[in-house]
C-alpha positions as CSV (number, residue, x, y, z in Angstrom):
1,M,-43.6,31.1,-173.2
2,N,-43.8,27.5,-172.0
3,V,-43.9,27.8,-168.2
4,S,-44.2,24.6,-166.3
5,T,-46.8,24.3,-163.6
6,S,-44.4,22.0,-161.7
7,P,-42.4,24.3,-159.4
8,G,-39.2,22.2,-159.6
9,H,-39.3,21.7,-163.3
10,T,-35.9,22.4,-164.9
11,S,-36.1,21.1,-168.5
12,A,-35.4,23.5,-171.3
13,A,-38.1,26.1,-172.0
14,T,-38.5,28.3,-175.0
15,T,-39.2,31.9,-175.4
16,V,-42.6,33.2,-176.5
17,D,-41.7,33.2,-180.1
18,G,-40.0,29.8,-179.7
19,S,-36.7,31.1,-181.1
20,S,-34.3,30.2,-178.4
21,V,-33.6,27.9,-175.5
22,I,-33.4,29.2,-171.9
23,D,-29.8,28.7,-170.7
24,G,-29.2,29.1,-166.9
25,R,-25.5,29.1,-167.4
26,A,-25.7,32.1,-169.8
27,A,-27.2,34.2,-167.0
28,W,-23.8,34.9,-165.5
29,R,-22.8,38.0,-167.5
30,A,-19.8,40.2,-167.4
31,A,-20.7,42.3,-164.3
32,D,-18.3,45.2,-164.9
33,R,-14.9,46.1,-166.1
34,N,-13.3,43.9,-163.4
35,T,-14.6,40.7,-165.0
36,G,-11.9,38.0,-164.9
37,I,-10.3,39.6,-161.9
38,G,-10.1,37.6,-158.7
39,A,-9.4,34.1,-157.3
40,L,-13.0,33.2,-157.9
41,A,-13.4,34.6,-161.4
42,G,-15.8,32.4,-163.4
43,L,-17.6,31.1,-160.3
44,R,-21.4,31.5,-160.6
45,V,-23.2,32.4,-157.3
46,L,-27.0,32.6,-156.9
47,D,-27.8,34.7,-153.8
48,L,-31.3,34.0,-152.6
49,S,-30.7,35.3,-149.1
50,R,-31.7,38.4,-147.3
51,V,-30.7,40.5,-144.3
52,L,-27.1,39.9,-143.2
53,A,-25.3,36.6,-143.0
54,G,-26.2,35.3,-146.5
55,P,-25.8,38.6,-148.4
56,Y,-22.5,39.3,-146.7
57,T,-21.3,35.8,-147.7
58,A,-22.2,36.4,-151.4
59,Q,-20.6,39.9,-151.3
60,T,-17.4,38.4,-150.1
61,L,-17.4,35.9,-152.9
62,A,-18.1,38.8,-155.4
63,D,-15.2,40.8,-154.0
64,H,-12.9,37.9,-155.1
65,G,-14.3,37.7,-158.6
66,A,-17.4,35.5,-158.4
67,E,-20.3,36.5,-160.6
68,V,-23.2,37.0,-158.2
69,I,-26.9,37.3,-159.1
70,K,-29.0,38.4,-156.1
71,V,-32.7,37.5,-156.4
72,E,-35.1,39.7,-154.4
73,A,-38.8,39.5,-153.9
74,P,-40.9,42.4,-155.2
75,S,-41.0,43.7,-151.6
76,G,-37.2,43.8,-151.6
77,D,-34.7,42.7,-149.0
78,E,-36.0,44.2,-145.8
79,T,-32.7,45.8,-145.0
80,R,-33.4,48.2,-147.9
81,G,-35.7,49.9,-145.3
82,W,-33.3,49.7,-142.4
83,G,-32.5,53.4,-142.3
84,P,-31.8,56.3,-142.1
85,P,-29.5,56.9,-143.7
86,F,-30.8,56.1,-147.2
87,D,-29.4,56.6,-150.7
88,D,-30.3,59.6,-152.8
89,S,-33.4,57.8,-154.2
90,G,-34.6,57.1,-150.7
91,E,-35.2,53.4,-151.7
92,S,-32.2,51.7,-150.1
93,S,-30.5,52.1,-146.8
94,A,-26.8,52.3,-146.1
95,Y,-27.2,49.1,-144.2
96,Y,-28.3,47.3,-147.4
97,A,-25.5,48.9,-149.5
98,G,-22.9,47.6,-147.1
99,L,-23.9,44.0,-147.8
100,N,-24.8,43.9,-151.5
101,H,-22.2,45.6,-153.6
102,S,-20.8,44.1,-156.8
103,K,-23.9,42.0,-157.4
104,D,-26.3,41.9,-160.3
105,N,-29.9,42.2,-159.0
106,I,-33.1,40.7,-160.4
107,C,-36.6,40.7,-159.0
108,L,-38.6,37.5,-159.0
109,D,-41.8,36.7,-157.2
110,L,-41.2,33.1,-156.2
111,R,-44.8,32.7,-155.1
112,T,-45.7,32.4,-158.8
113,D,-45.1,29.4,-161.0
114,A,-43.5,31.7,-163.6
115,G,-41.1,33.1,-161.1
116,R,-40.1,29.7,-159.9
117,E,-39.6,28.5,-163.5
118,V,-37.0,31.3,-164.0
119,L,-35.4,30.3,-160.7
120,S,-35.2,26.7,-161.9
121,H,-33.0,27.7,-164.9
122,L,-30.8,29.9,-162.7
123,L,-30.3,27.0,-160.3
124,R,-29.3,24.7,-163.2
125,G,-26.4,27.1,-164.1
126,A,-25.2,27.9,-160.6
127,D,-22.0,26.7,-158.9
128,V,-23.1,28.0,-155.5
129,V,-26.5,28.8,-154.0
130,I,-26.8,30.8,-150.8
131,E,-30.2,30.9,-149.0
132,N,-31.6,31.6,-145.6
133,F,-35.3,31.0,-146.1
134,K,-37.4,29.6,-143.3
135,A,-36.7,25.9,-143.0
136,G,-38.6,23.9,-145.6
137,T,-39.4,26.8,-148.0
138,M,-37.2,25.6,-150.8
139,A,-38.6,22.1,-150.5
140,R,-42.1,23.4,-150.6
141,W,-41.3,25.2,-153.9
142,G,-39.9,22.0,-155.3
143,F,-36.2,22.8,-154.9
144,D,-35.2,20.6,-152.0
145,Y,-31.4,20.3,-152.1
146,E,-31.1,16.6,-151.0
147,T,-33.8,15.2,-153.2
148,V,-34.0,17.5,-156.2
149,L,-31.1,19.9,-156.7
150,A,-28.3,17.6,-155.8
151,E,-29.6,15.2,-158.5
152,E,-30.2,17.8,-161.2
153,N,-27.0,19.7,-160.6
154,P,-24.6,17.3,-158.8
155,R,-21.8,19.9,-158.8
156,L,-23.9,22.5,-156.9
157,V,-22.5,23.7,-153.6
158,Y,-25.6,24.6,-151.6
159,C,-25.1,26.9,-148.6
160,R,-28.0,27.0,-146.1
161,V,-27.9,29.6,-143.3
162,T,-30.4,29.1,-140.4
163,G,-30.7,30.2,-136.8
164,F,-30.6,26.8,-135.1
165,G,-30.5,24.2,-137.9
166,V,-33.4,22.3,-139.4
167,D,-33.6,19.5,-136.9
168,G,-33.1,18.8,-133.2
169,P,-35.2,20.3,-130.3
170,M,-35.0,23.9,-131.8
171,G,-34.7,23.0,-135.5
172,G,-36.5,25.3,-137.7
173,L,-36.8,28.2,-135.3
174,P,-35.9,31.6,-136.7
175,G,-32.6,33.2,-135.7
176,Y,-31.8,36.8,-135.0
177,D,-28.4,38.1,-134.0
178,A,-29.2,39.5,-130.6
179,V,-31.3,36.5,-129.7
180,L,-28.4,34.2,-130.5
181,Q,-26.0,36.5,-128.5
182,S,-28.4,36.0,-125.6
183,F,-29.1,32.2,-126.1
184,G,-25.5,31.4,-126.9
185,G,-24.0,32.9,-123.8
186,L,-22.2,35.8,-125.5
187,M,-24.3,38.5,-123.9
188,S,-23.7,37.1,-120.4
189,V,-20.0,37.9,-120.6
190,N,-20.4,41.3,-122.3
191,G,-20.8,44.3,-120.1
192,Y,-19.8,45.5,-116.6
193,P,-20.1,43.3,-113.5
194,D,-22.6,45.7,-111.9
195,G,-24.6,46.3,-115.1
196,N,-26.9,44.4,-117.4
197,P,-25.7,41.9,-120.0
198,L,-25.0,43.9,-123.2
199,R,-25.4,43.1,-126.9
200,V,-22.1,43.4,-128.7
201,G,-22.3,46.7,-130.7
202,V,-22.1,45.1,-134.1
203,P,-24.2,42.0,-135.4
204,I,-21.2,39.8,-134.5
205,V,-23.0,36.5,-134.7
206,D,-24.3,37.1,-138.3
207,I,-20.9,38.4,-139.4
208,V,-19.0,35.4,-138.0
209,A,-21.6,33.1,-139.6
210,S,-20.9,34.8,-142.9
211,H,-17.2,34.2,-142.6
212,M,-17.9,30.6,-141.6
213,A,-20.1,30.3,-144.7
214,V,-17.4,31.6,-147.0
215,S,-15.0,29.1,-145.5
216,G,-17.4,26.3,-145.8
217,I,-18.2,27.1,-149.5
218,L,-14.5,27.3,-150.3
219,L,-13.9,23.9,-148.5
220,A,-16.8,22.4,-150.5
221,L,-15.4,23.8,-153.8
222,R,-12.0,22.4,-153.0
223,E,-13.4,19.0,-152.3
224,R,-15.5,19.2,-155.5
225,D,-12.2,19.5,-157.4
226,S,-11.4,15.9,-156.2
227,S,-14.9,14.3,-156.2
228,G,-16.6,16.2,-158.9
229,R,-19.6,16.7,-156.6
230,G,-21.0,19.5,-154.6
231,Q,-22.5,19.3,-151.2
232,L,-24.5,21.0,-148.5
233,V,-22.8,23.7,-146.4
234,D,-24.8,23.8,-143.3
235,I,-24.3,27.1,-141.4
236,T,-26.2,28.1,-138.3
237,L,-26.1,31.2,-136.1
238,L,-25.9,28.9,-133.1
239,D,-22.7,27.3,-134.3
240,S,-21.4,30.8,-135.0
241,V,-22.0,32.2,-131.5
242,I,-20.7,29.1,-129.7
243,S,-17.5,29.3,-131.7
244,L,-17.0,32.8,-130.3
245,L,-16.9,31.8,-126.6
246,H,-13.2,31.5,-126.2
247,P,-11.6,31.7,-123.6
248,H,-14.8,31.6,-121.5
249,A,-15.8,28.1,-122.7
250,S,-12.4,26.6,-122.1
251,N,-12.2,28.3,-118.7
252,W,-15.5,26.8,-117.7
253,V,-14.6,23.4,-119.0
254,S,-11.3,23.5,-116.9
255,S,-12.6,25.1,-113.7
256,G,-16.3,24.6,-113.6
257,K,-16.8,28.2,-112.7
258,V,-19.4,30.1,-114.7
259,P,-17.7,33.1,-116.5
260,Q,-18.8,36.6,-115.4
261,R,-18.9,40.0,-117.0
262,T,-15.6,41.9,-116.6
263,G,-16.4,45.1,-118.5
264,D,-13.3,46.3,-120.5
265,Y,-11.1,44.0,-118.3
266,H,-9.7,40.8,-119.9
267,P,-10.7,37.8,-117.8
268,T,-7.1,36.5,-117.6
269,V,-4.6,39.2,-118.8
270,V,-3.8,42.2,-116.6
271,P,-3.6,45.0,-117.5
272,Y,-5.8,44.8,-120.6
273,Q,-8.4,47.6,-120.3
274,V,-9.5,51.2,-121.1
275,F,-8.2,54.2,-119.2
276,A,-9.1,57.8,-119.4
277,A,-6.4,60.0,-120.9
278,L,-6.4,63.8,-121.0
279,D,-8.3,63.9,-124.3
280,G,-10.3,60.7,-124.4
281,D,-10.3,57.0,-123.8
282,F,-7.2,54.9,-124.3
283,F,-6.7,51.2,-124.4
284,V,-3.6,49.4,-122.9
285,S,-2.6,45.8,-123.1
286,A,0.5,44.4,-121.4
287,A,0.2,40.7,-122.1
288,N,3.5,39.6,-120.6
289,D,5.9,40.7,-117.9
290,R,8.3,42.4,-120.3
291,Q,5.5,44.6,-121.7
292,F,4.3,45.4,-118.2
293,R,7.8,46.6,-117.3
294,S,8.0,48.7,-120.4
295,L,4.5,50.2,-119.7
296,V,5.2,51.3,-116.2
297,T,8.6,52.7,-117.3
298,V,7.0,54.9,-119.9
299,L,4.4,56.0,-117.3
300,G,7.2,57.0,-115.0
301,R,6.8,54.3,-112.4
302,P,9.3,51.5,-113.2
303,D,9.2,50.4,-109.6
304,L,5.8,48.9,-110.1
305,A,7.3,46.1,-112.2
306,D,9.1,44.9,-109.0
307,D,6.2,45.4,-106.7
308,P,5.3,41.9,-105.3
309,R,1.7,42.7,-106.0
310,F,2.4,43.1,-109.8
311,A,5.5,41.0,-110.5
312,S,3.6,38.5,-112.7
313,N,0.3,38.2,-114.5
314,G,-1.0,35.8,-111.9
315,V,-0.5,38.2,-109.0
316,R,-1.5,41.2,-111.1
317,S,-4.8,39.4,-111.7
318,Q,-5.3,39.0,-108.0
319,N,-4.6,42.7,-107.4
320,R,-6.2,44.1,-110.6
321,D,-8.2,46.8,-108.8
322,D,-5.2,48.3,-107.0
323,L,-3.2,48.2,-110.3
324,A,-6.0,49.7,-112.3
325,A,-6.2,52.6,-109.9
326,L,-2.5,53.3,-110.0
327,L,-2.3,53.1,-113.9
328,G,-5.4,55.1,-114.3
329,G,-3.8,58.0,-112.4
330,L,-0.7,57.8,-114.5
331,V,-2.5,57.6,-117.9
332,A,-4.7,60.5,-117.0
333,G,-1.8,62.9,-117.4
334,W,-1.1,62.0,-121.0
335,K,-2.6,62.9,-124.3
336,R,-3.7,59.9,-126.3
337,D,-1.5,60.3,-129.4
338,D,1.6,61.1,-127.3
339,L,1.2,58.1,-125.1
340,A,0.4,55.8,-128.1
341,A,3.7,56.9,-129.8
342,E,5.8,56.3,-126.6
343,L,4.3,52.9,-126.0
344,E,4.7,51.9,-129.6
345,R,8.4,52.6,-129.4
346,A,8.5,50.6,-126.1
347,G,6.8,47.6,-127.7
348,V,3.6,47.8,-125.7
349,A,0.3,47.2,-127.5
350,A,-2.0,50.3,-127.0
351,S,-4.3,52.6,-128.9
352,P,-6.7,55.5,-128.6
353,V,-10.3,54.3,-128.5
354,N,-11.3,55.6,-132.0
355,T,-14.7,56.5,-133.1
356,V,-15.9,54.8,-136.4
357,D,-15.1,57.9,-138.5
358,Q,-11.6,58.1,-136.9
359,A,-11.0,54.4,-137.6
360,L,-12.1,54.5,-141.2
361,T,-10.1,57.6,-142.1
362,A,-6.9,56.6,-140.2
363,P,-3.9,56.7,-142.6
364,Q,-3.2,53.0,-142.2
365,T,-6.8,52.1,-142.9
366,V,-6.8,54.0,-146.1
367,H,-3.3,52.7,-147.0
368,R,-4.7,49.1,-146.7
369,G,-7.6,50.0,-149.0
370,L,-10.1,49.3,-146.3
371,F,-12.0,52.5,-146.9
372,I,-12.5,53.7,-150.5
373,D,-13.8,57.2,-151.4
374,T,-14.0,57.7,-155.1
375,V,-16.5,59.1,-157.6
376,D,-17.7,55.5,-158.4
377,Y,-17.7,54.0,-154.9
378,R,-17.6,55.2,-151.3
379,G,-17.5,52.5,-148.7
380,L,-15.5,49.6,-147.2
381,G,-12.9,47.9,-149.2
382,V,-11.9,44.2,-149.4
383,P,-10.4,42.9,-146.2
384,I,-8.8,39.7,-147.6
385,K,-5.7,40.3,-149.7
386,L,-3.8,37.7,-151.7
387,G,-0.2,38.1,-152.7
388,R,-0.6,37.4,-156.5
389,T,-4.3,37.6,-157.2
390,A,-6.1,40.9,-157.3
391,T,-9.6,41.6,-155.9
392,R,-12.4,43.4,-157.5
393,T,-13.0,47.1,-157.0
394,P,-16.4,47.2,-155.3
395,R,-19.3,48.3,-157.4
396,T,-22.1,50.1,-155.6
397,A,-25.2,48.1,-154.7
398,V,-28.0,48.7,-157.2
399,P,-31.7,49.3,-157.0
400,L,-34.2,46.4,-156.8
401,G,-34.6,44.7,-160.2
402,T,-31.9,46.7,-162.0
403,D,-30.6,43.8,-164.0
404,T,-33.8,41.7,-164.4
405,A,-34.3,42.2,-168.1
406,A,-30.5,42.0,-168.9
407,V,-30.1,38.7,-167.1
408,L,-33.3,37.2,-168.6
409,H,-32.2,38.3,-172.1
410,S,-28.8,36.7,-171.6
411,M,-30.6,33.5,-170.7
412,G,-32.4,33.6,-174.0
413,Y,-35.7,35.2,-173.0
414,S,-37.0,37.5,-175.8
415,M,-38.5,40.9,-175.1
416,E,-41.9,39.3,-175.5
417,A,-41.1,36.6,-173.0
418,V,-39.9,39.1,-170.4
419,D,-43.1,41.1,-170.9
420,A,-45.1,37.9,-170.5
421,L,-43.3,37.2,-167.2
422,R,-44.0,40.7,-166.0
423,A,-47.7,40.3,-167.0
424,A,-47.8,37.0,-165.1
425,G,-46.6,38.8,-161.9
426,A,-43.3,36.9,-161.9
427,L,-41.1,40.1,-161.9
428,G,-43.1,42.2,-159.5
429,R,-44.6,45.6,-160.3
430,S,-42.7,47.7,-162.8
431,R,-41.3,50.9,-161.4
432,P,-40.4,54.1,-163.3
433,G,-36.9,53.9,-164.7
434,R,-36.6,50.2,-164.2
435,P,-36.4,47.5,-166.8
């Protein structure tokens, strides 16, 4: 096999026996029976990312029909080890599985010339690349977007996810969800006034960054329809967390007062909090005066709606502690489901505080296809629905390197060429039962 010693080399290479030309565009194979389904069917996405924001972005694109090839190092995406729980083989965690379904998976050691040569052909055939390497890594390998890839594949949409960006006073620093929750002010407004700042119980900064990345990629693809050219989609965790600060940011801009933690209270809407019912916690929101009157009527105290202390949201906010004590005593006499049903009929937003298992198995969740439990797949469904265009049925995340040989063969590499790549260390160490 002719393997260039230049890391960024992308000219055609031949297999060991010289019989065929390597074709990056041919790598995007029919992933499963759902091929051709989805708004993004035919889109070729190369997922070079790891951990959360990047992989979740690529998974969302796969849900809507994109053909996604995930490239992992021989050590694997570190989230494979973020358990328990693990899969039956013990090699991959549930955490990994929740971010990497419906992808083909190949193993490449990008520290080797041979591994980078394979990557160069994959890059040539991609519509979208997603990466979250340390700033400068791709450039060091010869794949800088601005000076190399944009010229060699001008239609490429290149999504880069970093912690703080690649320039500025903190450019190039690594980013972690909880660090950004702390740095970006989110942690300061989460928790109770007399307690410590709290991390939000899900990796919210990474998840929002992923949604922003999907939006940015789709915007760039839409613009490509007009210009014929791709562009950089520059996503940072810092941008993500700052975008989450509503209404605290606007309140500070307007008043100059630094927002404080309010626990389960809303900073401006009253009542909007958790109360203890007979059989567990229960959340109530009365966002306007009509809803408040309906709430207290259901609770058997319609007179509270005319009490001068509670007649409008402004005065309710001033007297929130008194109101919370009164409502807490009333809610305490109800069972959660009974009160939820009564408030629903009265047009008041309220809900039992469900545990994760209760939320996933709720009839409405299942009806919406948000939790799927079949022989072939057990996990979350696709949250974005379109009226005419179907989405893919998720396909369980696969072991490291499952599709390496098949992808390489589809590109034109012969069996001998694949063996040569493996011998050169480009495909990592062979494991039992793996191609």
